[in-house]
C-alpha positions in Angstrom: -55.4 66.1 -16.7 -57.6 63.1 -17.7 -56.5 61.2 -14.6 -57.3 64.1 -12.4 -60.8 64.3 -13.9 -61.4 60.6 -13.4 -60.2 60.8 -9.8 -62.5 63.7 -9.1 -65.4 61.9 -10.7 -64.8 58.8 -8.5 -64.6 61.0 -5.4 -67.9 62.7 -6.3 -69.6 59.3 -6.9 -68.3 58.0 -3.5 -69.7 61.1 -1.9 -73.0 60.6 -3.6 -73.3 57.2 -2.1 -72.9 58.5 1.4 -75.3 61.4 0.7 -77.9 58.9 -0.6 -77.6 56.8 2.5 -78.1 59.9 4.7 -81.0 61.2 2.7 -82.7 57.7 2.8 -82.0 57.1 6.5 -84.0 59.9 7.9 -87.3 59.2 6.0 -87.0 55.5 6.7 -86.6 56.2 10.5 -89.6 58.6 10.3 -91.8 56.1 8.5 -90.9 53.2 10.8 -91.5 55.3 13.8 -94.9 56.5 12.6 -96.0 53.0 11.7 -94.8 51.6 15.0 -96.6 54.3 16.9 -99.9 53.7 15.1 -99.5 49.9 15.7 -98.7 50.4 19.3 -101.8 52.6 19.8 -104.1 50.1 18.2 -102.9 47.3 20.3 -103.3 49.4 23.4 -106.9 50.3 22.4 -107.6 46.6 21.7 -106.4 45.5 25.1 -108.4 48.3 26.8 -111.6 47.6 24.9 -111.3 43.9 25.8 -111.7 44.6 29.5 -113.8 47.7 29.4 -116.2 49.7 27.3 -115.8 49.9 23.5 -113.7 52.7 22.1 -115.4 55.1 19.7 -113.8 56.0 16.3 -113.1 59.6 17.5 -111.4 58.3 20.7 -109.3 56.0 18.6 -108.2 58.9 16.4 -107.5 61.1 19.4 -105.4 58.3 21.0 -103.5 57.7 17.7 -102.8 61.4 17.3 -101.7 61.7 20.9 -99.2 58.9 20.6 -97.9 60.2 17.3 -97.0 63.4 19.1 -95.7 61.9 22.3 -94.6 58.3 21.7 -93.5 58.4 18.1 -90.4 60.6 18.7 -89.2 58.2 21.4 -89.8 55.2 19.1 -87.9 57.0 16.3 -84.9 57.2 18.6 -85.1 53.5 19.2 -85.5 52.8 15.4 -82.5 55.1 14.6 -80.3 53.3 17.0 -81.4 49.9 15.6 -80.9 51.0 12.0 -77.5 52.6 12.6 -76.2 49.1 13.6 -78.4 46.9 11.4 -78.3 48.6 8.0 -74.5 48.6 7.7 -74.6 44.9 8.3 -77.0 44.6 5.4 -74.6 46.6 3.2 -71.8 44.2 4.1 -73.9 41.2 3.2 -75.0 42.8 -0.1 -71.4 43.6 -1.0 -70.6 40.0 -0.6 -73.7 38.7 -2.3 -74.2 41.5 -4.8 -78.0 41.2 -5.0 -81.2 41.6 -3.0 -80.4 44.9 -1.5 -83.9 45.8 -0.6 -84.7 42.4 0.9 -81.5 42.5 3.1 -82.2 46.0 4.3 -85.8 45.1 5.2 -84.7 42.0 7.1 -82.0 44.0 8.8 -84.4 46.6 9.8 -86.8 44.1 11.3 -84.1 42.1 13.2 -82.4 45.3 14.4 -85.7 46.7 15.8 -86.5 43.3 17.4 -83.1 43.3 19.1 -83.6 46.9 20.2 -86.9 45.9 21.8 -85.2 43.1 23.7 -82.4 45.4 24.9 -84.9 48.1 25.9 -87.1 45.6 27.8 -84.0 44.2 29.6 -83.1 47.6 31.0 -86.6 49.1 31.4 -88.0 49.2 35.0 -91.3 47.8 33.8 -91.7 44.3 32.2 -91.9 45.8 28.7 -91.0 49.3 27.6 -93.5 49.1 24.7 -96.9 47.6 25.6 -97.5 46.1 22.1 -94.5 43.8 22.5 -96.0 42.0 25.4 -97.6 39.5 23.0 -96.1 37.6 20.0 -98.6 39.1 17.6 -97.9 42.6 18.8 -94.2 42.1 18.6 -94.6 40.8 15.1 -96.5 43.9 13.9 -94.0 46.2 15.7 -91.1 44.4 14.0 -93.0 44.8 10.7 -92.6 48.6 11.0 -88.8 48.0 11.1 -89.1 45.7 8.0 -91.0 48.4 6.1 -88.6 51.1 7.3 -85.6 49.0 6.1 -87.2 48.5 2.7 -88.0 52.2 2.4 -84.3 53.0 3.2 -83.1 50.6 0.5 -85.4 52.0 -2.1 -84.8 55.6 -1.3 -81.0 55.2 -1.1 -81.0 53.6 -4.5 -83.2 56.3 -5.9 -81.1 59.2 -4.5 -77.9 57.5 -5.6 -79.1 57.2 -9.1 -80.3 60.9 -9.2 -77.0 62.1 -7.7 -74.9 60.1 -10.1 -76.9 61.4 -13.0 -76.2 65.0 -11.9 -72.5 64.3 -11.3 -72.2 62.7 -14.8 -74.1 65.6 -16.4 -71.8 68.1 -14.7 -68.8 66.1 -15.6 -69.8 66.0 -19.3 -70.5 69.7 -19.2 -67.1 70.5 -17.7 -65.4 68.3 -20.3 -67.3 70.0 -23.2 -66.4 73.4 -21.8 -62.7 72.4 -21.4 -62.7 71.0 -25.0 -64.1 74.3 -26.4 -61.6 76.4 -24.5 -58.7 74.2 -25.8 -59.7 74.5 -29.4 -57.5 77.1 -31.3 -59.4 80.1 -32.5 -59.3 80.4 -36.2 -59.3 83.9 -37.6 -59.7 84.7 -41.2 -57.1 87.2 -42.3 -57.2 88.9 -45.7 -54.1 90.6 -47.1 -54.6 93.8 -49.0 -52.3 94.6 -51.9 -49.9 97.4 -51.4 
């Protein structure tokens, strides 16, 4: 009975690890996509204003919002594809090194996104699929969004894993206490009456 309980506890902990990775992956992709979209817009505005009239604050906000609605979803797909490959590599390195989980995930997110840009530019009909990556500075800031996304993934996955493990342990202790109470013999006080 005890062995079965321990085996079940280990299975639930293993499941909690995978759930924490999934729960952390989606917000990390979203944050990296939003940051990358905003960075892309600002570099586009900078290049336009350098050869034409200055851009007003309201125009800048309108352009940023437009790209968040139209460009960010496409960038999130690129980020997701990069993270699906890069983050498991970070997990493997951390298992071997057993430290610096957040740092390795952040670096993996940045490198993965950089490689994704290179691959996308190679197959894109235009010179660069993402305009901000035409310059080294723009590429650096776009990659920075992947770095931040990787760090967010690492932090959230650790947080969700801790919360899930706490719930599993609490449920396990509650089940053990319930089983112990049920296994205790009921003591009944019987009194004999003289005949």
